[in-house]
C-alpha positions in Angstrom: 1.8 -128.2 214.5 1.1 -130.4 211.5 0.7 -127.3 209.3 4.1 -126.0 210.6 5.7 -129.2 209.7 4.2 -129.3 206.2 5.2 -125.6 205.7 8.9 -126.3 206.6 9.0 -129.4 204.4 7.6 -127.5 201.5 10.1 -124.6 202.1 13.0 -127.1 202.1 12.3 -127.9 198.4 13.1 -124.2 197.6 15.9 -123.9 200.2 18.7 -124.8 197.8 19.0 -121.3 196.4 22.8 -121.3 196.1 23.2 -117.7 197.3 24.5 -116.6 200.8 21.1 -115.3 202.0 19.6 -117.0 205.1 17.2 -119.8 204.2 13.6 -119.2 204.9 12.5 -121.6 207.6 16.1 -122.4 208.8 15.3 -121.5 212.4 18.4 -123.1 214.0 20.8 -121.6 211.4 22.4 -124.9 210.3 21.9 -124.2 206.6 19.3 -126.8 206.1 15.5 -126.6 206.6 14.4 -129.9 208.2 12.7 -131.5 211.2 15.4 -130.0 213.5 14.0 -126.5 212.7 10.6 -127.7 213.9 12.2 -128.8 217.2 13.8 -125.3 217.4 10.4 -123.6 216.9 9.0 -125.8 219.7 11.9 -124.8 222.0 11.2 -121.2 221.2 7.6 -121.6 222.1 8.5 -123.5 225.4 10.9 -120.6 226.3 8.2 -118.0 225.6 10.4 -116.7 222.7 13.3 -116.1 225.0 16.9 -117.1 224.4 18.1 -120.7 224.9 19.6 -121.2 228.4 22.6 -123.4 228.8 22.8 -125.4 232.1 25.9 -126.8 233.8 26.8 -129.0 236.7 29.9 -129.0 238.9 31.9 -131.7 240.6 35.2 -130.6 242.2 37.2 -130.0 245.3 36.8 -126.2 245.7 33.5 -124.6 246.7 31.7 -123.2 243.6 30.6 -119.6 244.0 28.2 -117.2 242.3 29.5 -115.8 239.0 28.5 -114.4 235.7 30.7 -116.8 233.6 31.5 -120.5 233.8 34.7 -122.0 232.4 33.9 -125.6 231.5 36.1 -128.6 231.2 35.5 -131.6 228.9 37.5 -134.2 230.8 36.2 -136.1 233.8 39.8 -137.2 234.4 41.4 -134.0 235.7 39.9 -133.5 239.1 36.5 -132.1 238.1 35.2 -128.7 237.2 32.1 -127.3 235.5 30.5 -129.5 232.8 27.9 -128.5 230.3 24.5 -130.1 230.4 23.0 -128.3 227.4 19.7 -126.5 227.1 17.7 -129.2 229.0 18.4 -130.6 232.4 18.5 -134.4 232.3 16.5 -136.6 234.6 19.7 -138.1 236.0 23.4 -137.5 236.1 25.8 -140.4 236.9 29.4 -139.6 236.3 32.8 -140.9 237.6 35.2 -138.0 238.2 38.9 -138.9 238.5 41.9 -136.9 239.7 42.1 -134.3 242.4 43.7 -134.4 245.8 42.9 -137.4 248.0 43.3 -135.2 251.0 40.4 -132.8 250.0 36.6 -133.2 250.1 34.3 -132.9 247.1 31.5 -130.5 246.2 28.8 -130.7 243.5 26.4 -128.2 242.1 23.3 -128.8 240.0 20.8 -126.3 238.5 17.5 -125.5 240.1 14.5 -124.9 237.7 10.9 -124.2 238.5 11.7 -124.7 242.2 13.0 -128.3 241.7 16.5 -129.7 241.4 18.3 -132.9 240.9 19.0 -134.6 244.3 22.0 -136.7 245.3 21.1 -140.3 245.1 22.7 -143.7 245.9 24.0 -146.1 243.2 20.5 -147.4 242.6 19.6 -143.9 241.2 16.4 -143.7 243.3 17.4 -143.7 247.0 18.3 -140.2 248.4 21.9 -140.2 249.5 21.6 -138.9 253.1 25.4 -138.8 253.5 25.5 -135.7 251.2 24.8 -132.3 252.8 23.2 -129.3 251.2 25.9 -126.6 251.4 24.6 -123.4 249.7 22.8 -122.0 246.8 24.7 -119.9 244.2 23.7 -118.0 241.0 25.3 -118.3 237.6 23.9 -116.3 234.7 20.6 -115.8 236.5 20.2 -119.5 237.2 20.3 -120.9 240.7 22.4 -123.9 241.6 22.2 -126.1 244.7 25.7 -126.8 246.1 26.2 -130.1 247.9 29.1 -131.1 250.2 30.5 -134.6 250.1 32.2 -134.8 253.5 34.3 -137.9 253.9 34.7 -138.4 250.1 38.5 -138.0 250.0 39.4 -140.4 247.3 40.9 -139.1 244.1 37.9 -140.6 242.1 34.2 -140.4 242.9 31.0 -141.3 241.2 28.4 -138.5 241.5 24.8 -139.5 241.0 21.8 -137.2 240.9 18.1 -137.8 240.0 15.0 -135.6 239.8 13.0 -136.2 242.9 
């Protein structure tokens, strides 16, 4: 690992070639050879050379279903939807989602990896929230997601909390 770091640092001294050819050692394609390329190499090794996987989570008032595509939203103020988590699943999610219809219940979906998933938790982020029911499992882009039903949550704003358990 140290050798790889030294190699990338030495390559960066020659990276300013001024032409439009890809830079040697620019693994992440950002036009610069730096420590982020080392992190990209480590990610490639962790994923056995496979492509990066993007994970999502869902909070909304319709039941999410299996699909090959996800349309994401960037606002937590419009009644929910699919939100991007990135290439790594965080240890916790705690998010207020506003909007929606106060007459409808809420659903949430979180990715399952290596047989484990984030679980719904109470506000202390450690106690399992037993008021939330497992609803189903769906698949999106070959990744399984656990869907939860928040029966009784009929407010137009809800805080969703998940933690690895």
